[in-house]
TORVEXDREN-912972 format. One record per residue (C-alpha): y, z, x; residue in three letters. Coordinates in steps of 0.5 Angstrom, whole numbers, plus 500, padded with zeros to 3 digits. Each point is the difference from the previous one (the first is absolute). Layout:
residues N
YZXala
...
end
This chain:
residues 253
620307550met
507505500pro
500506504asp
499505493ile
492497499leu
499500508asn
500508501leu
493500496lys
498496506arg
502506504thr
498506496asn
507501500glu
501504494thr
507498496leu
503507498val
504498493ile
506506499ala
499500491his
506498498arg
503501507gly
500507503phe
503504494ala
500508504asn
506503498gly
503494496cys
499495495arg
493496500glu
503491500asn
506502503thr
504498506ile
499507502ala
493500499ala
500494504phe
504502505asp
496507501lys
493494500ala
503496506ile
501506504ser
494503501ile
497493501gly
497498494ala
497494501asp
501498492met
504502494ile
497498493glu
506500495leu
500498493asp
504494496val
503499493arg
505496497arg
506503497thr
503498493gln
505496504asp
495496505asn
501505505arg
494502504tyr
499507502ile
495505504val
498504495phe
493502498his
500503492asp
501496495gly
505504496arg
506505502leu
502505496glu
495498494gly
504493500arg
496493503ala
502498507ile
501492497ser
504502494ser
506503506leu
505498504arg
499501507phe
507504500asp
498505495glu
494500504leu
503501506arg
505506497lys
494504496ile
497500507gly
506502503leu
501506495ser
493503502lys
502499508gly
497494502tyr
501492501glu
496495497ile
501493505pro
499494498glu
493496503leu
506496505asp
504506502glu
492504501ala
498493504leu
507500504gln
499506502phe
493500503ile
500494502gly
494499506asn
500507502arg
494500495ala
495496496leu
500501493leu
496500494asp
504498494ile
497502493glu
502495495ile
500505494lys
501494494glu
497493500ala
505494499gly
505501505his
496499506glu
504493502lys
507505500glu
496505504ile
498495505ile
506497501glu
504507501ile
494501505ile
500494504leu
507501501asn
500506504arg
493500503ile
494495502lys
493500497thr
497503506asp
504506498arg
498502493phe
495500495ile
500500492ile
496504496ser
499501493ser
495502495phe
502493496asn
495494501asp
505496498asp
505502505ser
497500505leu
496493498lys
508498499lys
502503507val
495494503lys
502494496glu
507502503ile
498501507asn
493499502thr
502504507gly
502506497ile
495506501ile
499502493thr
495508498gly
496501493leu
502507499ile
494503495leu
500507497gly
505499495ile
500507497glu
500499492lys
497493498pro
499498494glu
493498500asn
498506505leu
493497501ile
501493501val
506501505thr
495505504arg
495495501leu
505495502ser
503505505glu
493502502ile
498493501phe
506496501pro
497494503phe
503494495tyr
507504499arg
500499508leu
498493499lys
505499494lys
506503504thr
498496506gly
502508503ala
499501507asp
499508500ile
497506495leu
505505499val
495505496pro
502507497his
496506505arg
496501495lys
496492499ile
500500508leu
496507500arg
496495495ile
499495504trp
498504506glu
495503497ile
497494496ser
500495506gly
504495494phe
506499504val
500499508ser
505505504leu
499493504lys
505497496arg
508500500asn
501507496ile
506504499ile
498506496val
505505496trp
502505500thr
497504505ile
504506503asn
494505502glu
499501508glu
492500499asn
500493495his
506497505ile
495502507arg
495496496arg
502493498leu
504500506met
494500505lys
496496495lys
506495502gly
503499493ile
505495499thr
506504498gly
501508497ile
505501495thr
502507500thr
505504498asp
499505507ser
502494504thr
502505507asp
493503498leu
496493501ala
505498506leu
497506504arg
493498498ile
501493502lys
503503506gly
494504501asp
495495499ile
503494505asn
500505505ile
493502500arg
498493499lys
504498507arg
497507503gln
493497499cys
502493502cys
end
């Protein structure tokens, strides 16, 4: 079993820097990834989209300056970014920079490009160094069809679903979707995780990465319960809490 999931066995919660550590710099940039690595983040979460000229970039939003990312060439996107003081990286560029210095949670934002994205990733890092996550069931299913050794995460908590009731029920009771996608990890929004905790619908003993947890008391509580991972904007805070918990564990033993 890859190292990422082995951490669950030792109750060693992953601290995951949400789009890098963007304190003082733009999210999803080389600078944000560099900061996350420098402070010791276990994993970096980043987002992948495709441009009009078939370049794969690290960018969260579907639009920039009112235009769809898929309608813009890479050079156009980078020019716009530079005019605003940041540089939009290509996926390959980000992977080359990060290397083996942190684990990766690579979120595929758009279905249909899984094969190309996987080829780019595996050209730089091995399967035990990353997971691929997505809101899209078909995308995760395709990843497993391409390479069963890749760990996948089913993201739950889509912001504005077309069918609110059906979607929320499928997120609170995700078992059919897990079977359909073959996903290894559940990646719920914090509100969905809270429903699971209160109701007991889903046990925290599963491999679960929750997003996005920034408050000290929530981070501490979930780490003490041994959750697999916490995606956070407060990476430095989460690392301090994790260190404190580990010190207390050693003192108790």
